[in-house]
Each structure stands twice: as structure tokens, then as C-alpha cells.
C-alpha positions as CSV (number, residue, x, y, z in Angstrom):
1,X,-0.1,-0.1,0.0
2,X,2.4,2.5,0.9
3,X,4.9,1.6,-2.3
4,X,1.2,2.1,-4.4
5,X,0.8,5.5,-2.8
6,X,4.5,6.8,-3.4
7,X,4.2,5.5,-7.4
8,X,0.7,7.2,-7.4
9,X,1.9,10.5,-6.0
10,X,5.4,10.4,-8.3
11,X,2.9,9.9,-11.1
12,X,0.5,13.1,-10.3
13,X,3.8,15.3,-9.9
14,X,5.6,14.1,-12.9
15,X,1.9,15.2,-14.9
16,X,1.6,18.2,-13.2
17,X,5.3,18.9,-13.9
18,X,4.6,18.0,-17.7
19,X,1.6,20.5,-17.8
20,X,2.5,23.8,-19.6
21,X,-0.9,25.4,-18.2
22,X,-0.3,25.0,-14.8
23,X,2.6,27.1,-14.6
24,X,0.7,30.4,-15.0
25,X,-1.5,29.5,-11.9
26,X,-0.6,31.2,-9.2
27,X,-0.6,27.9,-6.8
28,X,1.1,25.6,-8.6
29,X,3.1,27.7,-11.2
30,X,6.0,29.1,-8.8
31,X,6.4,25.4,-7.5
32,X,6.7,23.9,-11.0
33,X,9.3,26.9,-11.5
34,X,11.3,25.8,-8.6
35,X,11.2,21.8,-10.0
36,X,12.7,23.6,-13.1
37,X,15.5,24.9,-11.6
38,X,16.1,22.5,-9.5
39,X,16.2,19.9,-12.2
40,X,18.5,22.8,-14.0
41,X,20.6,22.6,-11.2
42,X,21.0,19.1,-10.8
43,X,21.9,18.5,-14.4
44,X,24.4,21.4,-14.2
45,X,26.4,19.9,-11.4
46,X,26.0,16.2,-12.6
47,X,24.1,15.4,-9.2
48,X,22.9,12.1,-10.4
49,X,26.2,10.8,-11.1
50,X,27.3,11.9,-7.6
51,X,24.9,10.1,-6.0
52,X,25.8,6.8,-8.1
53,X,29.0,6.8,-6.4
54,X,27.6,8.0,-3.1
55,X,25.5,5.0,-3.2
56,X,28.0,2.6,-4.6
57,X,30.7,3.8,-1.5
58,X,27.7,3.3,1.1
59,X,26.8,-0.5,-0.3
60,X,30.8,-1.1,-0.2
61,X,31.2,0.2,3.6
62,X,28.2,-1.5,5.2
63,X,29.5,-5.0,3.8
64,X,32.8,-4.9,4.6
65,X,33.1,-6.0,7.6
66,X,31.1,-8.9,7.2
67,X,32.4,-9.6,3.6
68,X,36.4,-9.6,4.8
69,X,36.0,-11.4,8.2
70,X,38.0,-8.7,9.7
71,X,37.7,-6.8,12.4
72,X,37.5,-2.7,12.1
73,X,38.1,-0.3,14.3
74,X,35.6,0.8,16.8
75,X,35.9,4.6,15.2
76,X,34.5,3.2,11.8
77,X,32.2,0.6,12.8
78,X,30.2,3.3,14.9
79,X,29.4,5.6,12.3
80,X,28.8,2.6,9.6
81,X,26.2,1.1,12.1
82,X,24.4,4.2,12.4
83,X,24.1,4.6,8.7
84,X,22.5,1.3,8.5
85,X,20.1,1.6,11.0
86,X,19.0,4.8,9.5
87,X,18.7,3.6,6.3
88,X,17.6,0.1,5.9
89,X,14.3,-0.4,6.2
90,X,12.7,-3.9,7.0
91,X,9.1,-3.7,4.4
92,X,7.7,-6.8,6.1
93,X,7.3,-5.0,9.6
94,X,5.2,-2.2,7.7
95,X,2.2,-4.6,7.0
96,X,2.2,-7.2,9.7
97,X,4.2,-7.7,13.1
98,X,7.4,-9.4,12.6
99,X,6.4,-12.0,14.9
100,X,3.3,-13.2,12.7
101,X,5.7,-14.1,9.7
102,X,7.9,-16.6,9.6
103,X,11.8,-15.9,8.5
104,X,11.3,-17.1,5.1
105,X,8.2,-15.3,4.3
106,X,10.1,-11.9,5.6
107,X,13.4,-13.2,3.2
108,X,11.1,-13.8,0.1
109,X,8.9,-10.2,1.1
110,X,12.0,-8.0,1.3
111,X,13.9,-10.0,-2.1
112,X,11.0,-9.5,-4.5
113,X,9.7,-6.2,-2.9
114,X,12.3,-4.5,-5.2
115,X,10.7,-6.5,-8.5
116,X,7.6,-4.9,-7.2
117,X,8.4,-1.5,-7.1
118,X,10.0,-1.8,-10.5
119,X,6.8,-3.5,-11.6
120,X,4.4,-0.6,-10.2
121,X,6.8,1.8,-11.7
122,X,6.2,0.2,-15.3
123,X,2.7,0.6,-15.0
124,X,2.6,3.6,-13.7
125,X,4.5,5.1,-16.7
126,X,2.8,2.9,-19.1
127,X,-0.6,4.1,-17.9
128,X,0.6,7.9,-17.8
129,X,2.0,7.3,-21.7
130,X,-1.9,5.7,-22.1
131,X,-3.3,8.9,-20.4
132,X,-2.0,11.2,-23.1
């Protein structure tokens, strides 16, 4: 339900961004112009490649101690543990308490959820194309 809500909000935001007539309306026009400026600014400073590098660095830092089975200094593991706790989300806990689902079901749900999100985004994109 949460993923569907996020997809719907993103689809509505994209539809509003594409409406040229809405840019003249006083309630939403300034917001759309701000979005235009943000897109232009992010393209000017190459924000997407930098975010991809940051995501790759994060992924490597989180699994470094478990992959190489080395004992890392507490100074390093303290901040990586905090980042991991802040970013990692247990999606199965949103719908049912963790005690209600066996481990295998939670593992399958967490493993398949990225595929489900991608499928929802694809369906939202097809729906927007068909609507136009």
C-alpha cells in the first residue's frame, strides 16, 4: 500500500510537471518553476552521477566487515552501523508484525519487493503514456 501510494504521488507530480498550462496558475506555478530550476541545477552540477557514486560507497562500506571477516576499528564501525540503521528499512514490518511472519516469508517478501516496486513504476509509466 505504501509503495502504491508513493507511485501514485510520483505519477501525479510528473503529470503536474508536464502540464504547461499549470505553470501560469498562482497556486502551483511557482512550485513547478522551482522544480525546473532544481532539475537544471542538478544537471549543471552532475548530481545523478555523484549520487550513484555515493550509493556505491555506502553499499561497500556496509558489507566491508562481513565480507572480509576482519575486525575493524570501533571508530569505523560506529558510524557505518548508524548509517545502516538509518537507511535500512524492514518492509515486512510495515504490513504485519515480525512475529506473525516466519523468517522464510519475510525473506521472500524483502527479496521480491524491489521487483514489485519496479513493476509498479512500469505500470505507472504505461498508464501515464496511455492517458496522454
